[in-house]
C-alpha angles and dihedrals in degrees: 000000000000141000125295128187116205122190122205086030100152097086147352119016093354094055092048091050089054090049094050097045096047090047088053092056102264127139103240129205103198109199126191140137092260108008093164090064093057111101090199094055093045090053091051093050090052091049100042103024118203093357085086113057117189113220124189109225138158106188090199090063122078090200093052092050091048090051091051092048089052092050091050096042109144094008117125117232114196096189129022114194115193101203104141112114143150127221116201112220100191136046093030100131131078109267094033103045116156103216093185089058089046090055090047090053092055092043092057107025098042114012093037093055093047094045092052093045091053092046094052100039093109091050091053093043090054092058131084099239099040096196132156124184136179124204106228133170141234085243088071093059117107090201089054090053090053090046097059103270090133091063090052102041104020130245099289091170094179096053096038095051094044091053093044088052091049090051090052094046093050100040104028113119118262106206120203095215117047126180119192109205122192145145123264096277114151092242089062096043093050122114091235093056093047091049091051091050090052092049092050094045092245120145112221119221133182134193120242120265113273093012110132096184095098092049089048090058092050093045090052090057094050091047089054091048091052095044098046101035121004098047092048100053143046120216126210096203140016089245090058091049093049092051092048092051091047091051092046094051100040099030101039119004101050101036103031118013111102123220127204090213089058095051091268092300129128118251091253094050091045091052092050091051090048091051091052092053100029102105093122091053091050092049091051090047092051090051091050091046092053090048093049093050100041102028088228120130120209 
């Protein structure tokens, strides 16, 4: 069937994934911080032998991930399942927030998944299936928050935000032609910034001197933010305000709010339509990219 690597495999969802995949004929790499201590994993190794391989892994540790990548060097992985996660039980409400636990949540639930994915990209690319998955949660859904999920499951700021960030990191679009537009600020005209744009394949762009059009576009956005959100609510803390702005932008403004200047489409829908008909832009970008890399002008 293929090879699957499951993180957080010592219990819960991870252990059940290992059980289901090995029963279905897969070769399973069961990764956890202490897999040898898991009774469930030990039972599966006795039942299925070397079809279940126990791998020591702490996704919050760069060194642990590097060790795993070295052990698996050259081995194809058809399916990588990022399941490892932590769920803080205390300090989850405003007024008693545990910021260390919040940082730990992001370190494991978001950064750990992305670190491991980057480290094993070549292993996945060498396989036939070439699949990567991340186990998320309804608690990471912004729509669920707006729909009353907080009343049902509690605030759980650390866990919710870490899973929402993971969703964005995994599913966010990855455009092939990126233009970074700015004013003439010294940070954007610097050699270091230009070099970084070239390395990342980003084409820098600047507005003309004395042209207020770019600022007008930005000011229009902030005016809308103030009119539709900030002037209608009062926030008890900065954290509450930040979360509200995040929800408004990612849950409403980008995917749903229509704009007359965009043909009464939302920014997300406008971008999708542009991508479908953007062959001229891509051709221009390829020409710029070749020029940037070779220094040759057509």
